[in-house]
N, C-alpha and C positions, 0 to 999 in steps of 0.2 A: 505493500497499501502506498502511498505517497508517493506515487513516482518511481519506487521500483521495478523491476525486472525481475518478474519470476522464473520465467521459462523464455526461451525463443525456438525458433522450430526455422527449416530450411525444407522447402516444399515443392518438389518437379511437376509440372503436368502439363498436360498437350491439352489444349482449347481446341474443339473442331466445331465445323461450320454444320447447320444441317441442311445445307445444300454438296455437302460432301467438301472434304477437303479441312483444310487448318487454318487456324488464325493467322494472320499472317503478325509476325514478329512485331512489325510496326504498329498495327492496331492495337495490341496488348501496349505499348510503349506509350502511345497515343493516351488509351484509360489509365494504368495505373503508375506511370515514370518511368523511367531508365531502371535497370537494374545495378544492386550497389556495384562497386567493383573495388569497393575492401574486405571480398570473401576471405578467411582463411584459406590457406594454399590446400588443406586435407577437404576442404568444402568444393574448391576449384577442379581439384581433380576429380572427386565424388563426380563432381556434373559431368566434367567428361566423359567417366567413366562408364555412368547409367544414362547417358546422350542416347536418343532414340532417331536411326535415319527419316527424313522427310517419309511422309505417307500420304494415299489421298483414303480420306474418312469414306466409309460406307455409307452408301445413300438412305438416307432414310425408308426408301421401300427394302433394302434388307435386313431392316432391324427386325 
C-alpha cells in the first residue's frame, strides 16, 4: 500500500484479428505506448526464446 509495488509480471501474447491475421505491432503501440527498453537481460533473452513466427490466424468460420 502507499505506492509500494508488491508484484510485477511479464506477459507475452499474440493479438488476433477477427478477420484473420495478427494485430500489427504499430496498432498495439498506438494504443499502449512503446514496449519498455530497460528489461533485464534474462527477460529480453526469454522474449527471444519464446517468440512465435508470424502466422495468419484462422478465419472466424474455422472456429
